[in-house]
C-alpha positions as CSV (number, residue, x, y, z in Angstrom):
1,G,-97.7,-80.0,21.7
2,G,-97.5,-83.7,22.9
3,Y,-101.5,-83.8,22.3
4,G,-101.0,-82.7,19.1
5,L,-97.8,-85.2,18.4
6,L,-100.7,-88.3,19.2
7,R,-103.0,-87.5,17.3
8,F,-100.6,-86.9,14.4
9,F,-100.7,-90.1,15.0
10,M,-102.2,-91.8,12.1
11,F,-101.5,-89.6,9.7
12,L,-97.9,-91.5,10.3
13,I,-99.3,-95.0,9.9
14,K,-100.5,-94.2,6.5
15,F,-96.3,-92.9,5.9
16,K,-94.0,-95.5,7.2
17,N,-91.5,-95.5,5.1
18,L,-91.0,-91.8,5.8
19,N,-90.5,-92.6,9.7
20,L,-86.6,-93.5,9.9
21,F,-85.3,-90.3,9.0
22,F,-88.3,-88.8,10.7
23,M,-87.0,-90.9,13.7
24,L,-83.0,-89.9,13.1
25,L,-83.4,-86.3,11.9
26,S,-85.6,-85.6,15.2
27,I,-83.0,-88.0,17.6
28,F,-80.0,-86.5,15.6
29,G,-81.5,-83.1,16.5
30,G,-82.3,-83.6,19.9
31,V,-78.3,-84.4,20.4
32,L,-77.1,-81.3,18.6
33,I,-79.6,-79.9,21.1
34,S,-78.3,-81.1,23.9
35,L,-74.9,-80.2,22.9
36,N,-75.9,-77.2,22.4
37,C,-76.7,-77.3,26.2
38,L,-73.3,-77.9,27.2
39,R,-71.9,-74.5,26.4
40,Q,-75.7,-72.5,27.5
41,L,-74.6,-69.5,30.2
42,D,-78.1,-68.1,31.1
43,L,-80.2,-70.4,33.4
44,K,-83.8,-69.9,31.1
45,M,-82.2,-70.3,28.1
46,L,-80.7,-73.7,29.4
47,I,-84.0,-75.2,30.8
48,A,-85.7,-73.8,26.7
49,Y,-82.6,-75.7,25.6
50,S,-83.2,-78.6,27.6
51,S,-86.8,-78.7,26.2
52,V,-86.4,-78.6,22.9
53,A,-83.7,-81.9,23.1
54,H,-86.0,-83.6,25.1
55,M,-88.8,-83.1,22.4
56,G,-86.2,-84.7,20.2
57,L,-86.5,-87.8,22.0
58,V,-90.1,-88.0,22.3
59,L,-90.7,-87.4,18.8
60,G,-87.9,-90.1,18.2
61,G,-89.6,-92.2,19.9
62,L,-93.3,-91.1,18.7
63,F,-91.6,-92.6,14.9
64,S,-90.6,-95.3,16.9
65,L,-94.7,-97.1,15.9
66,T,-93.7,-99.2,18.7
67,Y,-95.6,-100.3,22.2
68,W,-92.4,-98.8,23.6
69,G,-91.8,-96.2,22.2
70,I,-95.1,-94.8,22.7
71,S,-95.4,-95.6,25.7
72,G,-92.0,-93.7,26.9
73,T,-92.9,-91.0,24.3
74,F,-96.3,-90.9,26.7
75,L,-94.2,-91.0,29.8
76,M,-91.5,-88.5,29.1
77,M,-93.6,-86.2,28.1
78,I,-96.1,-86.1,31.8
79,A,-92.5,-86.2,33.3
80,H,-91.1,-82.7,31.1
81,G,-94.2,-80.6,32.1
82,L,-93.8,-82.2,35.8
83,C,-90.0,-81.3,35.6
84,S,-89.8,-78.4,33.3
85,S,-92.4,-76.3,34.9
86,G,-90.9,-77.0,38.2
87,L,-87.1,-75.9,36.4
88,F,-88.4,-72.6,35.5
89,C,-89.7,-71.8,38.7
90,L,-86.5,-72.6,40.7
91,A,-84.8,-70.5,38.0
92,N,-86.9,-67.1,38.2
93,I,-86.5,-67.9,42.5
94,S,-82.6,-67.9,41.6
95,Y,-83.3,-64.5,39.2
96,E,-85.4,-62.7,42.3
97,R,-82.8,-63.8,44.7
98,L,-79.4,-62.9,43.2
99,M,-81.1,-60.4,40.1
100,S,-78.9,-62.5,37.7
101,R,-79.8,-65.5,35.3
102,S,-76.0,-66.0,34.9
103,L,-74.7,-69.7,35.5
104,L,-71.3,-68.0,36.4
105,I,-72.9,-65.8,39.1
106,N,-75.0,-68.7,40.3
107,K,-72.9,-71.5,40.8
108,G,-72.4,-73.5,43.6
109,M,-76.2,-73.5,44.7
């Protein structure tokens, strides 16, 4: 996913006039999904939605077409790959022990 976005970067440079629209759209989508995460009761769904929110921020950085935006995009993709796999692993360990993915049952852990 992230590698494909970086390969897509040459296409973004050609259509600079649309970058602001797509940047605002991706950040707005990331914020909406983050608000959806606040209402989530299923642990794996929460992690999956937070992954989508992170990718919205990654797209916002990529569409900025600045050095700092692209550097932040690259670092966030690496951090997201490491953290989300660890979160899914911990969610599975919690599920194996308690036989539930509900945050209401797993609270206080």
